C-alpha positions in Angstrom: -55.1 -5.4 -74.6 -53.9 -1.8 -74.5 -56.6 0.6 -73.2 -56.2 4.3 -73.7 -59.0 6.6 -72.5 -60.8 8.2 -75.4 -59.4 5.7 -77.9 -60.3 2.2 -79.1 -58.7 -0.7 -77.2 -55.9 -2.3 -79.1 -55.1 -6.0 -78.9 -51.3 -6.6 -78.9 -48.7 -8.8 -77.2 -46.8 -7.5 -74.2 -43.5 -8.6 -72.7 -43.6 -9.3 -68.9 -40.8 -10.0 -66.6 -40.1 -13.5 -65.3 -40.4 -14.3 -61.7 -39.7 -17.8 -60.2 -38.6 -19.1 -56.8 -35.0 -20.0 -56.2 -34.2 -22.3 -53.3 -30.7 -21.7 -52.0 -29.2 -24.6 -50.1 -26.0 -24.9 -48.1 -24.4 -28.3 -47.9 -27.7 -29.9 -49.0 -29.8 -28.1 -46.4 -32.4 -25.5 -47.4 -31.5 -22.0 -46.3 -33.8 -19.7 -48.1 -36.3 -19.3 -51.0 -36.3 -16.0 -52.8 -38.5 -14.9 -55.6 -36.2 -13.7 -58.4 -35.9 -13.1 -62.1 -34.1 -16.2 -63.5 -30.5 -15.5 -64.6 -27.2 -14.9 -62.8 -28.3 -17.3 -60.1 -24.8 -18.2 -58.9 -24.0 -14.5 -58.5 -27.2 -14.1 -56.6 -26.4 -17.0 -54.3 -22.9 -15.7 -53.6 -24.2 -12.1 -53.0 -26.9 -13.5 -50.7 -24.5 -15.4 -48.6 -22.1 -12.5 -48.3 -25.0 -10.2 -47.5 -26.1 -12.6 -44.7 -22.6 -12.4 -43.2 -22.1 -16.2 -43.9 -19.1 -15.7 -46.1 -16.4 -13.0 -46.5 -15.4 -13.7 -50.1 -16.1 -16.1 -52.9 -13.1 -18.1 -51.6 -15.3 -19.3 -48.8 -17.3 -21.3 -51.3 -16.0 -24.6 -52.6 -18.6 -25.1 -55.3 -22.2 -24.6 -56.5 -24.5 -26.7 -58.5 -28.1 -26.9 -59.6 -29.9 -29.9 -58.2 -33.2 -31.7 -57.9 -35.4 -31.3 -54.9 -38.7 -32.7 -53.6 -41.0 -30.2 -55.4 -40.8 -27.7 -58.2 -37.2 -28.5 -59.2 -38.0 -30.8 -62.1 -40.6 -30.5 -64.8 -43.2 -33.1 -65.9 -40.5 -34.8 -68.0 -38.0 -35.0 -65.2 -35.8 -32.2 -66.4 -34.2 -29.7 -64.0 -36.0 -26.3 -63.7 -32.9 -24.7 -62.3 -34.8 -23.4 -59.3 -32.7 -25.2 -56.6 -29.0 -24.2 -56.1 -26.8 -26.0 -53.6 -23.7 -24.3 -52.3 -20.8 -26.2 -50.8 -18.8 -24.1 -48.3 -15.0 -24.3 -48.2 -13.3 -26.3 -45.5 -13.3 -24.4 -42.2 -16.2 -22.1 -43.1 -19.0 -22.5 -40.5 -22.3 -23.8 -41.6 -25.3 -21.5 -41.1 -26.8 -21.7 -37.6 -30.2 -23.4 -37.4 -31.9 -20.3 -35.9 -30.7 -18.2 -38.8 -32.3 -20.4 -41.4 -35.3 -18.9 -43.2 -38.3 -21.2 -43.1 -40.5 -19.3 -45.6 -40.3 -17.3 -48.8 -38.3 -14.1 -49.2 -40.5 -12.0 -51.4 -39.5 -9.9 -54.3 -39.8 -6.7 -52.2 -38.4 -7.9 -48.9 -34.9 -9.2 -48.3 -35.1 -9.6 -44.6 -38.5 -11.3 -44.4 -38.2 -14.7 -42.8 -35.4 -13.9 -40.4 -35.8 -16.0 -37.3 -35.4 -13.1 -34.8 -35.1 -9.3 -34.6 -31.5 -9.8 -33.5 -30.8 -11.6 -36.8 -31.8 -8.5 -38.8 -28.8 -6.5 -38.0 -25.5 -8.1 -39.0 -21.9 -7.2 -38.2 -19.8 -6.0 -41.1 -16.4 -7.6 -41.7 -15.0 -4.5 -43.5 -14.3 -1.1 -42.0 -15.1 1.6 -44.7 -14.6 4.7 -42.6 -11.1 5.3 -43.9 -12.0 4.5 -47.6 -10.3 7.3 -49.6 -12.8 7.3 -52.5 -13.7 10.7 -53.8 -16.3 11.2 -56.6 -17.5 14.4 -58.2 -21.2 15.4 -57.9 -21.3 15.5 -61.7 -20.2 11.9 -62.1 -22.6 10.8 -59.3 -25.5 12.6 -60.9 -24.7 11.0 -64.3 -24.8 7.4 -63.0 -28.6 6.9 -63.0 -28.7 7.7 -66.8 -25.9 5.2 -67.4 -27.8 2.6 -65.4 -31.1 3.2 -67.3 -29.3 2.9 -70.6 -27.9 -0.5 -69.5 -31.2 -1.9 -68.3 -32.0 -4.1 -71.3 -34.9 -6.0 -69.6 -36.4 -2.8 -68.1 -36.7 -1.3 -71.5 -38.7 -4.3 -72.6 -40.9 -4.8 -69.6 -40.8 -1.7 -67.4 -41.0 -4.0 -64.3 -37.5 -4.5 -62.9 -35.2 -3.0 -60.3 -31.5 -2.6 -61.1 -28.2 -2.2 -59.3 -24.9 -1.1 -60.8 -21.3 -1.1 -59.5 -19.3 1.8 -60.7 -15.8 3.3 -60.2 -15.1 6.9 -59.1 -14.7 8.0 -62.7 -18.3 6.9 -63.5 -17.2 3.7 -65.3 -20.0 1.1 -64.9 -18.5 -2.2 -64.2 -21.6 -4.4 -63.9 -25.4 -4.0 -64.0 -27.9 -6.6 -62.8 -31.7 -6.5 -63.0 -34.3 -8.4 -61.0 -37.9 -8.1 -59.7 -36.4 -7.8 -56.2 -34.2 -4.8 -55.5 -32.3 -6.9 -52.9 -31.8 -9.6 -55.5 -30.4 -7.1 -58.0 -27.9 -5.9 -55.3 -27.0 -9.5 -54.4 -26.4 -10.3 -58.1 -24.0 -7.4 -58.7 -22.2 -8.0 -55.4 -22.0 -11.7 -56.1 -20.5 -11.0 -59.5 -17.8 -8.8 -57.9 -17.1 -11.4 -55.2 -16.6 -14.1 -57.8 -14.3 -11.8 -59.7 -12.2 -11.4 -56.5 -13.1 -7.8 -56.0 -14.5 -8.0 -52.4 -14.0 -5.9 -50.3 -15.2 -3.3 -52.8 -13.1 -0.4 -51.6 -13.2 2.6 -53.9 -16.5 1.6 -55.5 -20.0 3.0 -55.8 -23.2 1.0 -55.6 -26.2 2.6 -57.4 -29.7 1.3 -57.0 -32.7 2.2 -59.1 -35.2 2.6 -56.3 -35.1 3.6 -52.6 -32.2 3.0 -50.2 -33.6 0.7 -47.5 -31.8 -0.5 -44.4 -31.2 -3.9 -46.0 -29.4 -2.4 -49.0 -27.1 -0.2 -46.8 -26.3 -3.3 -44.8 -25.6 -5.4 -48.0 -23.3 -2.6 -49.2 -21.5 -2.5 -45.8 -20.9 -6.2 -45.8 -19.4 -6.0 -49.2 -17.1 -3.1 -48.1 -18.7 -0.5 -50.4 -18.2 3.1 -49.2 -20.8 4.9 -51.3 -24.4 4.0 -51.9 -26.5 6.1 -54.3 -30.2 5.7 -54.8 -32.6 7.2 -57.4 -35.3 7.5 -54.7 -35.5 8.1 -50.9 -33.6 6.4 -48.1 -35.3 5.3 -44.9 -34.4 6.7 -41.5 -32.9 3.5 -40.4 -30.8 3.4 -43.6 -29.5 6.8 -42.8 -28.7 5.8 -39.3 -26.7 2.7 -40.4 -24.8 4.7 -43.0 -23.9 7.4 -40.5 -22.8 4.8 -37.9 -20.7 2.8 -40.4 -19.0 5.8 -42.2 -20.8 5.2 -45.5 -21.7 8.0 -48.0 -25.4 7.8 -48.7 -27.0 9.8 -51.5 -30.7 9.8 -52.3 -32.9 11.3 -54.9 -30.0 11.2 -57.4 -31.9 12.5 -60.4 -31.0 14.9 -63.1 -28.7 17.5 -61.8 -29.5 17.2 -58.1 -29.2 14.8 -55.1 -29.5 14.8 -51.4 -26.4 13.8 -49.4 -27.5 12.3 -46.1 -24.1 11.0 -44.8 -20.5 11.0 -45.7 -20.7 14.2 -47.9 -16.9 14.5 -47.6 -16.5 11.9 -50.4 -18.5 14.0 -52.9 -16.6 16.8 -54.6 -19.1 19.6 -55.1 -18.8 22.1 -58.1 -16.5 24.9 -57.2 -15.4 23.2 -53.9 -12.0 21.7 -53.5 -11.8 18.0 -52.6 -11.7 17.3 -48.9 -8.5 15.8 -47.6 
């Protein structure tokens, strides 16, 4: 029912976004359960493992398959629900340590929920992005949110999704992924890039449709991304991590303006020569 003040209620169907649990296993052992929008699950799993520092590239994975589990992975007729994904690591890649396993749900809004300790929240990046030579004009950066919104097919239908996009310095959007969880959207787009052999993502920009949290800066860092742009605000810890790692962090990228919090040398401003 559509209710508008001062008008008669209208009965009409509405489209709502899907949200289901995905259990990610490694070598048959449960690692995490994340609430996600179904689709691009293998990209999500690869991006998740990379963002956890458990793999460096997709080459560290030997295979992935959907499988049946004790609960919720088969329907009443015994068919797979595609909510359990088992990842087999390549030979020589260490299995996740027991104390890093997540024993309860990762929610749609929190990607670090369920970490076993405070020390496990902050992960060491494999790629040094300080010397990344990427330069992007402020005009191109400001135009990216509009390009992202035009590519958000599910958001246009539901209005209830986060999105992440991977772009090149010329503003070319290489991939867009949507999800109820902003961290899942990032994992999906990073996982896509990893499976395409593009990680580390030197010379690329990650754009997110919401705020720039610590976890999103960390995921970008572990993928080797030098520029993170957000439509909304960053957190103080996100700014600290971006500054420490040499990442360019832009927030409130809307219309013709933005705030540059760190790494402003990579953004070419109107009427200002590019930094060398």
